[in-house]
C-alpha positions in Angstrom: 20.5 -21.6 22.6 20.8 -18.6 21.1 19.3 -15.5 23.5 18.7 -12.5 21.2 19.6 -9.4 22.7 19.0 -6.2 21.0 21.4 -3.7 20.5 21.2 -0.9 17.9 24.4 1.4 17.0 23.9 4.6 16.3 24.1 5.4 13.6 19.6 10.3 -4.9 18.7 10.7 -7.0 15.7 11.9 -8.3 13.6 15.2 -7.8 10.0 14.9 -6.6 7.4 17.0 -7.9 3.6 15.9 -6.5 0.5 15.8 -9.5 -3.0 15.7 -8.5 -5.3 14.9 -11.8 -9.6 15.3 -12.3 -13.2 14.9 -13.9 -17.0 12.7 -14.8 -17.7 11.4 -17.6 -22.2 10.3 -18.6 -22.7 7.1 -18.4 -22.0 4.8 -21.5 -25.3 3.9 -23.5 -26.5 0.3 -22.9 -24.3 -0.8 -20.0 -25.4 -1.9 -16.8 -24.8 0.3 -14.5 -24.8 0.3 -10.5 -28.7 1.2 -9.2 -27.5 4.4 -7.5 -24.4 6.4 -6.3 -23.0 6.6 -2.7 -23.2 10.1 -2.5 -25.7 10.2 0.1 -22.9 8.9 2.9 -21.3 12.2 4.1 -19.0 12.0 7.0 -17.1 14.4 9.2 -18.1 16.9 6.7 -16.5 15.1 3.3 -18.9 13.2 1.1 -18.4 9.9 -0.3 -19.4 9.8 -3.6 -16.8 6.5 -4.7 -14.7 4.1 -3.4 -11.0 5.3 -3.8 -8.5 2.1 -3.5 -4.8 3.3 -3.6 -1.7 2.5 -1.7 -2.6 4.4 1.6 -5.6 2.2 2.1 -3.2 -1.0 2.6 -0.8 0.9 5.7 -4.0 2.7 7.5 -6.6 0.5 8.3 -9.7 0.0 11.1 -10.4 -3.0 13.3 -13.5 -2.9 15.2 -14.4 0.3 16.4 -17.1 -0.8 19.0 -20.1 0.9 19.6 -21.0 4.2 21.8 -21.8 2.6 25.0 -18.6 0.3 24.6 -16.4 3.7 24.4 -18.4 5.5 26.9 -17.5 2.3 29.1 -13.7 1.9 28.4 -13.3 5.9 28.7 -11.9 6.0 25.1 -15.2 8.3 24.3 -12.9 10.7 22.1 -10.9 8.2 20.7 -13.9 6.9 19.3 -15.7 10.1 17.9 -12.2 10.9 16.1 -12.8 7.6 14.3 -16.4 6.9 13.5 -16.1 10.8 11.8 -12.7 9.6 9.4 -13.7 9.4 6.2 -11.1 6.6 6.0 -12.8 4.7 8.4 -16.0 4.6 6.5 -15.0 3.8 3.3 -12.9 1.0 4.4 -16.1 -0.3 5.6 -17.9 0.2 2.4 -15.1 -1.6 0.3 -15.3 -4.6 3.1 -19.6 -4.3 3.0 -18.8 -3.9 6.9 -21.3 -2.3 9.2 -20.5 1.5 10.6 -21.1 2.9 13.9 -21.5 6.4 14.1 -23.5 9.5 12.7 -22.7 7.6 8.6 -24.2 3.8 10.1 -27.7 4.8 9.0 -26.8 6.0 5.8 -24.5 3.3 4.8 -26.7 0.6 5.9 -29.5 2.1 3.3 -26.8 2.2 0.4 -25.9 -2.1 1.2 -29.5 -2.7 1.5 -29.9 -1.3 -2.0 -30.6 -4.0 -4.6 -27.4 -4.6 -6.7 -27.3 -6.9 -10.4 -26.6 -10.6 -9.1 -23.0 -11.6 -9.9 -22.5 -13.6 -13.2 -21.2 -17.3 -12.2 -17.6 -17.6 -13.0 -17.0 -20.6 -15.3 -13.5 -21.1 -15.3 -12.7 -24.6 -14.7 -11.7 -23.7 -10.8 -9.3 -21.3 -12.0 -8.3 -19.1 -9.1 -6.6 -16.3 -10.8 -7.1 -15.6 -14.5 -5.3 -12.7 -16.4 -8.2 -10.5 -18.1 -5.9 -8.2 -20.0 -2.1 -6.6 -19.7 -1.1 -3.4 -22.2 2.1 -2.2 -22.4 3.3 1.1 -20.7 7.0 1.3 -21.0 10.3 0.6 -20.5 10.2 1.9 -17.3 13.3 3.6 -16.7 13.7 0.9 -14.2 12.6 3.0 -11.3 10.0 1.4 -9.9 10.1 -0.9 -6.4 7.7 -3.5 -5.5 5.4 -0.9 -3.1 4.4 1.2 -6.0 0.8 0.2 -6.4 -1.8 1.6 -9.3 -4.9 2.7 -7.9 -8.4 2.0 -8.6 -11.6 4.4 -8.2 -15.4 2.7 -8.0 -18.3 4.5 -8.2 -20.4 1.8 -6.5 -18.8 -0.6 -3.7 -20.6 -4.0 -4.8 -21.4 -3.5 -8.5 -19.0 -2.4 -11.8 -19.4 0.5 -13.9 -17.6 0.1 -17.5 -17.4 3.9 -17.9 -16.9 5.2 -14.3 -14.9 3.0 -12.7 -11.0 3.3 -13.5 -7.8 2.6 -13.0 -4.5 4.9 -12.8 -1.2 3.3 -13.8 2.1 5.4 -13.4 4.6 4.7 -16.2 8.6 6.2 -14.8 8.8 6.4 -18.6 11.0 8.8 -20.9 9.1 12.6 -22.7 8.0 10.5 -25.4 5.1 9.3 -23.8 2.2 9.6 -21.0 3.7 9.6 -17.8 0.3 8.5 -16.3 -2.2 6.5 -17.9 -6.2 5.8 -16.8 -8.0 2.8 -18.3 -12.0 2.5 -18.0 -14.1 -0.3 -19.3 -12.2 -2.9 -17.2 -14.5 -5.6 -17.3 -15.2 -8.2 -19.8 -18.7 -7.2 -19.9 -17.8 -3.5 -21.1 -16.5 -5.5 -24.4 -20.5 -4.3 -25.9 -19.5 -0.8 -25.4 -15.8 -0.2 -26.1 -12.7 -1.6 -26.2 -11.7 -3.9 -22.8 -9.9 -2.3 -21.6 -10.3 1.3 -22.9 -7.7 4.6 -22.6 -9.7 7.0 -20.6 -6.7 9.8 -20.3 -2.9 9.7 -21.2 -0.7 13.0 -19.9 2.6 14.0 -20.6 3.5 15.7 -17.4 6.7 16.8 -18.0 8.5 14.6 -15.7 9.0 10.6 -14.8 5.8 9.5 -12.6 7.6 6.3 -10.9 6.0 6.6 -7.3 1.9 5.3 -6.2 -0.7 7.5 -7.2 -3.2 9.0 -4.5 -6.8 9.3 -4.7 -9.3 12.1 -4.0 -12.5 10.8 -2.4 -14.8 11.6 -5.1 -11.9 10.3 -8.0 -11.8 13.8 -9.7 -7.9 14.3 -8.2 -4.9 12.4 -8.2 -1.9 12.5 -6.4 1.7 11.6 -7.4 5.5 12.2 -6.8 7.0 13.3 -10.2 10.6 13.1 -11.1 11.5 16.5 -12.4 14.1 15.9 -16.0 14.1 19.8 -17.0 14.5 21.8 -13.5 15.9 19.4 -11.5 13.7 21.0 -8.9 11.1 19.1 -6.5 7.9 20.2 -7.4 4.3 19.9 -6.4 2.5 19.3 -9.6 -1.5 19.4 -9.8 -3.0 18.3 -12.7 -7.0 18.5 -13.6 -8.0 15.9 -15.8 -10.7 15.2 -18.9 -11.5 11.9 -20.7 -10.4 11.7 -24.2 -11.3 9.5 -26.8 -7.9 10.5 -29.0 -5.1 10.4 -25.9 -3.3 7.2 -25.7 0.1 6.4 -24.2 2.6 7.2 -27.1 0.3 10.4 -28.0 -0.3 11.7 -24.6 -2.8 15.0 -24.2 -0.6 18.0 -22.5 -2.3 20.0 -20.0 -2.2 23.8 -19.9 0.0 25.2 -17.3 -1.4 27.4 -14.8 -0.4 29.4 -11.4 -1.3 27.9 -8.2 -4.1 30.5 -7.0 -5.6 29.7 -10.7 -5.7 25.7 -10.5 -8.7 25.7 -8.6 -11.0 27.6 -10.8 -9.1 26.1 -14.6 -10.7 24.1 -17.2 -9.5 20.3 -17.3 -6.8 19.8 -18.5 -4.7 22.3 -16.9 -1.7 22.1 -14.1 0.1 24.1 -12.0 3.5 23.6 -10.4 4.2 24.5 -6.3 8.2 23.9 -6.0 9.4 21.8 -2.7 11.3 23.7 0.0 15.2 22.5 0.7 17.3 20.5 -1.8 16.0 17.0 -1.1 15.2 14.3 -3.8 12.1 11.8 -3.4 12.2 8.4 -4.4 11.0 6.0 -1.7 8.2 8.2 -0.4 4.3 8.4 -1.3 2.2 11.0 -1.0 0.0 10.7 1.6 -3.9 12.5 1.5 -5.5 13.1 4.4 -9.4 13.7 3.4 -10.1 15.6 6.8 -8.1 18.3 6.6 -7.5 18.5 2.8 -3.1 18.0 3.4 -0.5 16.0 1.7 2.3 14.6 3.8 5.5 13.1 2.4 9.2 12.6 2.7 12.3 13.3 0.9 15.5 11.9 0.5 17.5 13.9 3.1 15.3 13.1 6.0 12.4 16.0 5.6 9.0 15.2 5.9 6.7 18.1 4.0 3.1 18.9 4.7 0.9 20.4 1.6 -2.4 22.2 2.8 -4.5 22.7 1.2 -4.4 20.0 -1.9 -7.7 19.6 -3.7 -10.2 22.8 -2.0 -8.4 25.5 -2.1 -5.1 27.1 -3.2 -2.5 24.4 -3.4 0.7 25.6 -1.4 3.3 23.9 0.9 3.5 24.8 4.1 7.0 26.5 5.0 6.0 28.0 8.6 5.6 26.3 12.2 8.9 24.3 11.8 7.7 23.0 8.2 9.2 20.8 6.0 10.0 18.6 9.8 13.8 17.9 9.9 14.5 14.2 11.1 17.9 13.9 10.7 18.0 10.8 8.1 18.9 10.3 5.4 16.1 9.5 2.8 12.3 8.8 4.5 9.9 6.1 3.5 6.2 6.7 3.0 4.3 8.5 5.7 0.9 8.1 7.3 -1.3 9.9 9.3 -3.0 8.9 12.4 -6.4 11.0 13.1 -6.8 10.1 16.2 -3.1 10.8 17.8 -2.8 13.8 15.5 0.8 12.2 14.7 2.4 11.4 11.1 4.4 7.9 11.6 7.3 7.8 9.4 10.0 5.5 9.3 13.9 6.1 7.7 15.6 4.1 4.5 18.7 4.3 6.3 19.6 2.7 9.9 15.9 2.4 10.1 15.0 4.9 13.1 10.9 5.7 13.7 9.6 9.1 13.9 6.2 10.2 15.3 5.9 14.0 14.2 2.9 16.5 15.1 1.2 17.0 12.6 -0.4 20.4 13.7 -4.0 19.5 13.8 -4.3 18.5 17.6 -5.0 14.8 18.6 -4.9 13.0 22.0 -1.2 12.6 21.8 0.5 15.1 19.0 -0.7 18.0 20.4 1.3 20.4 19.1 0.0 23.1 16.5 3.7 23.5 14.9 5.6 20.6 13.0 7.6 19.1 15.6 9.6 15.5 16.5 7.2 13.6 18.7 9.0 10.5 19.0 12.1 8.8 17.3 12.9 5.5 18.0 16.6 4.0 18.3 18.1 3.0 14.9 16.5 -0.7 14.4 19.0 -1.7 11.5 22.5 -2.9 12.5 23.4 -2.2 8.7 23.3 1.7 8.3 22.9 3.5 4.8 22.1 -0.2 3.4 19.1 -1.2 4.7 16.0 -0.1 7.4 12.3 1.0 7.0 11.9 0.5 3.3 7.6 1.0 3.3 5.6 2.7 4.9 4.0 1.2 8.8 1.0 -0.5 9.0 -1.1 1.7 11.1 -4.3 1.2 12.9 -5.8 3.8 15.0 -8.5 1.8 16.6 -6.0 -0.5 18.3 -3.6 2.4 19.0 -0.7 0.8 17.0 1.7 1.4 14.4 3.8 -1.9 12.7 7.2 -1.4 11.3 8.6 -3.4 8.6 13.0 -3.8 9.3 15.4 -5.5 7.1 18.4 -6.4 9.3 17.2 -5.4 12.6 20.5 -5.9 14.4 20.9 -8.2 17.5 23.5 -10.0 19.4 24.0 -12.8 21.4 26.5 -14.6 23.4 28.3 -17.4 22.5 30.8 -19.5 24.5 34.6 -18.9 23.3 36.0 -21.1 26.0 34.4 -24.3 27.6 35.2 -25.1 30.8 34.3 -27.8 33.6 31.5 -26.1 35.2 30.1 -24.1 32.4 31.7 -21.4 30.0 34.6 -19.5 31.2 34.7 -17.1 28.5 31.9 -15.4 26.3 32.0 -14.1 23.0 29.5 -11.5 21.5 28.3 -12.7 18.2 26.5 -10.4 15.9 23.6 -11.6 13.4 20.7 -9.9 11.6 16.7 -10.5 11.1 14.1 -9.3 9.2 12.1 -8.3 11.6 8.5 -7.1 12.6 8.4 -4.4 15.5 5.3 -3.4 16.7 4.8 0.3 18.7 2.2 2.3 20.5 1.1 5.6 18.7 1.8 7.0 21.8 5.6 6.4 21.9 7.4 9.8 22.9 10.6 11.4 23.1 13.8 10.3 21.6 15.6 6.9 21.8 12.5 5.3 21.9 13.3 1.6 22.9 10.6 -1.1 21.3 9.9 -3.5 23.3 7.7 -5.8 20.4 9.9 -7.4 18.1 9.5 -10.4 15.8 12.0 -11.9 13.5 10.8 -13.5 10.7 13.6 -15.4 9.2 14.5 -18.9 10.0 18.2 -18.3 10.1 19.7 -15.8 10.6 22.0 -13.4 8.2 25.6 -13.0 8.9 25.9 -9.4 7.6 22.5 -8.2 5.8 19.6 -9.9 4.9 19.7 -8.1 1.6 16.0 -7.3 0.1 13.9 -4.7 2.0 10.9 -6.1 3.8 8.1 -4.9 2.7 4.4 -4.0 4.7 2.5 -7.1 5.5 -1.4 -6.8 6.2 -4.2 -8.1 8.8 -6.1 -11.2 8.2 -10.2 -10.5 8.5 -10.5 -12.3 11.6 -8.8 -9.0 13.4 -11.1 -6.9 11.1 -13.7 -8.6 13.1 -12.2 -8.8 16.2 -15.1 -8.5 18.6 -12.5 -6.7 21.4 -12.8 -2.5 20.6 -9.1 -1.3 20.7 -8.1 -4.8 21.5 -8.1 -6.7 18.5 -7.0 -10.3 18.3 -6.3 -12.4 15.0 -3.4 -12.3 12.4 -0.3 -10.7 10.2 0.8 -11.8 7.6 4.4 -10.8 6.3 7.2 -12.0 3.8 10.4 -12.1 5.2 13.3 -12.7 3.2 17.0 -14.2 3.2 19.7 -14.0 0.6 18.2 -17.2 -1.1 14.8 -17.8 -0.1 11.4 -15.5 0.8 9.2 -17.2 3.5 5.2 -16.6 4.2 4.9 -15.7 8.0 2.0 -15.5 10.5 2.1 -13.5 13.1 -0.6 -14.2 16.3 -2.1 -11.1 17.7 -3.9 -11.4 20.5 -5.4 -8.7 22.8 -3.3 -6.3 20.6 0.1 -8.0 21.2 1.7 -10.2 19.2 1.9 -13.8 20.7 3.4 -16.2 18.5 4.9 -16.7 15.0 4.5 -19.8 12.6 7.2 -20.0 9.9 4.6 -20.8 6.3 5.4 -21.8 2.9 8.6 -20.7 1.3 7.1 -18.7 -1.7 10.3 -18.4 -4.0 14.0 -19.3 -4.2 15.3 -15.3 -4.1 14.4 -12.1 -1.6 12.5 -10.3 -4.5 9.3 -10.3 -3.0 6.3 -7.7 -3.1 3.9 -6.7 -0.2 0.8 -8.7 0.8 -2.4 -7.8 0.1 -5.3 -9.1 1.9 -8.7 -9.7 0.5 -12.4 -10.4 1.8 -14.2 -12.3 -1.3 -16.9 -12.4 1.0 -20.2 -11.7 -2.0 -21.9 -9.0 0.5 -20.8 -11.4 3.8 -18.7 -11.3 6.4 -15.9 -13.7 5.6 -13.7 -16.1 8.2 -13.4 -18.2 10.7 -12.7 -16.7 14.2 -12.3 -20.2 15.4 -16.0 -20.4 17.2 -18.2 -19.1 14.0 -18.6 -20.5 10.4 -18.7 -17.6 8.2 -19.3 -17.5 4.6 -16.8 -16.6 2.3 -13.1 -16.4 1.4 -10.2 -14.6 2.7 -7.3 -14.1 0.5 -4.0 -13.0 0.5 -2.0 -11.7 -2.1 1.6 -11.5 -3.1 3.9 -11.8 -5.5 8.1 -13.5 -6.0 10.8 -13.4 -8.3 11.6 -17.7 -9.2 8.9 -19.0 -7.1 9.2 -21.9 -5.5 5.2 -22.6 -4.5 3.5 -25.2 -6.2 1.8 -23.8 -9.9 5.1 -21.4 -10.1 7.6 -21.6 -13.1 10.6 -21.9 -10.9 12.9 -20.3 -13.3 14.4 -16.3 -12.7 13.1 -15.5 -15.6 9.5 -15.6 -14.4 7.5 -14.0 -11.5 4.9 -15.9 -9.9 1.8 -14.0 -8.5 -0.2 -16.0 -5.6 -3.5 -16.3 -3.8 -3.5 -18.1 -0.1 -6.8 -18.5 1.7 -6.3 -17.7 5.6 -10.1 -18.2 6.7 -9.2 -20.9 8.8 -6.1 -19.7 10.5 -5.1 -22.4 12.1 -4.5 -24.3 9.5 -2.0 -22.0 7.8 1.7 -23.7 8.4 4.9 -24.8 6.0 3.1 -26.9 3.8 0.0 -24.2 2.9 -0.3 -24.4 -0.9 -1.5 -21.2 -2.8 -5.0 -21.0 -5.3 -3.7 -21.6 -9.0 -0.6 -19.3 -9.2 -0.3 -16.7 -11.9 2.9 -16.6 -14.0 4.6 -13.5 -15.5 7.5 -12.4 -17.1 10.3 -11.8 -15.0 13.6 -9.7 -15.2 16.7 -11.4 -13.0 17.5 -9.6 -9.5 14.5 -7.8 -10.0 11.3 -7.5 -8.8 8.0 -9.6 -10.5 5.3 -6.8 -10.0 4.8 -4.0 -8.2 2.0 -4.3 -5.3 -1.5 -5.1 -5.5 -4.6 -3.5 -5.5 -7.8 -5.3 -5.3 -11.4 -3.7 -6.5 -14.9 -4.7 -5.3 -15.7 -7.8 -4.2 -18.5 -9.1 -6.3 -19.6 -8.4 -10.0 -22.9 -7.4 -11.5 -25.2 -8.7 -13.9 -22.6 -8.6 -17.3 -19.9 -7.9 -16.0 -18.3 -10.9 -14.7 -15.4 -11.5 -12.2 -15.8 -11.7 -8.4 -13.1 -9.0 -8.2 -10.3 -8.0 -10.0 -6.3 -7.1 -9.0 -4.2 -4.6 -10.7 -0.9 -4.4 -10.3 2.3 -3.5 -13.2 5.1 -6.3 -14.3 8.4 -4.9 -14.0 10.0 -6.6 -16.8 10.8 -3.8 -19.0 11.7 -6.4 -22.5 8.2 -8.7 -21.9 5.3 -8.6 -24.5 2.4 -7.8 -22.7 -1.6 -8.4 -24.2 -1.7 -6.0 -26.9 1.2 -6.9 -28.3 3.4 -4.1 -26.7 6.5 -4.3 -25.3 7.9 -3.2 -21.4 5.9 -3.2 -18.5 2.5 -4.2 -18.4 -0.3 -2.6 -16.9 -2.1 -6.3 -15.7 -5.4 -6.8 -14.6 -6.6 -10.4 -13.0 -9.7 -11.6 -12.0 -9.8 -13.5 -8.8 -12.6 -16.0 -9.2 -15.6 -16.3 -6.2 -15.3 -19.0 -4.0 
């Protein structure tokens, strides 16, 4: 039997700009709207006026924070206060319809107690996933990876709004059309007041937008990274938006350019441009926005981590003093995340796969420095330098104090017998192989050359040279989120591992904040082109999933897409992708025979990702706006024909019907 012995050897192209966008419009006449805005909820000095849902909410998640009494008893009261006063924590609980601890508890409880219109029954013959609409957004320039996401903003956590709810898609397209576009009138019940969907606004920002948008907390501004096609200089572009009845994909608006100092007071639509310091590009790192400090963190292609502050609440500026930008010494950084408890920013290198903890400049329990600097750095985690490593942002739980990284081609060796003898092996030889892996880090890790102790392989067989495909982030199930032990959660993490010829869904069991078991589940597809995992608790305002003791209403789903799907209901062809959802509310039944719920087949291109990552909105429909929840993504076949008859990438909404 092989014994895995970790052995880590030592170890462009696009210019970046960060965009930010803004506004609010009146309610449509005759539309059924939510009963009230959630503006009564304020936490950490930040007013929550809606539910943003962008790429970052998949990567910074909060397990059960526990009560104040429990935190005092465990000696973690300071950490508890940081968590319950964190806007992301409250937004997550609103999105999941879960109880909130701390100063916002009463406000959230009052909001959840408001009577929302009852959801309209779904009558689609038991179908679980159904495409509602798809809009062509151009050829995309072959820029998108599978870990790019649209961004959805919802006015109310338990109901749908025709006018105020909107979704934003990047297009990565040419200067002849919009580089970023937003739609409202998203739901079928909105057809009585306008086209479903309607273009809310569309802008040509002067470059290609090919990375994930990040939303401000009130939905009025959006941040994205942009490739500059004119100056070749990375820049931070900030844009305030205004609704338009005339803007389209091919006839977009052009905002007025202003200086950074004039931007806070400019009239929408307007924009400003701030040069990035240094010479790096950015085509692998999404901007992470921290609501509490009004800061953006983003990486570049020469290994620098940049900080911008302020962003939405002052004159936007890149911080170029006090150690910023911070150099990691590696090429290409993936997307960073910020931990409001430790005060650290966590980021991985795409090449060689080193993982870093960086002093944010806002002191926490671990990163106490007031300057930007490296706090902790791991050994290289991938054995195939410059071709593989950490392609995606980590999955961070500030409550548990853990960060999970997803590593392509984790490197290890084992001893194989070269010359057998009568009393055992006479001579061994070292053999080297690779596996995709999930590696757990404590958020307290520090120093250089840190050696992680929890490494879980995802492949049923190892790869001789390279597994060949990035490993995107996984997702926890609702058992993890509802775990009864604060700061020591138990539950499950689902992630897709790849090999040259297939992709497999794996379930990692987490017991007391430690990975204790891995179960190889079904083969998703006959290729390694598989998307990140997105979890969604379709709970109709009640908690969902079974913890093995209690039977709880609702259904917990994980969503994933794959090229050349092998699961039942998928079209087994490299000309199709397959979007699947798996019910995971009974984790003990998960195994290799698990089957998806009525997969959705979409056109795909051979040798490419079938879709971007998936964003999921509210958990119930309301009144005349049916659909228990909606999922949003881009299809990535540039020659496909979308639902509106346009060719190219398809901005898509599908519905996940109620259980």
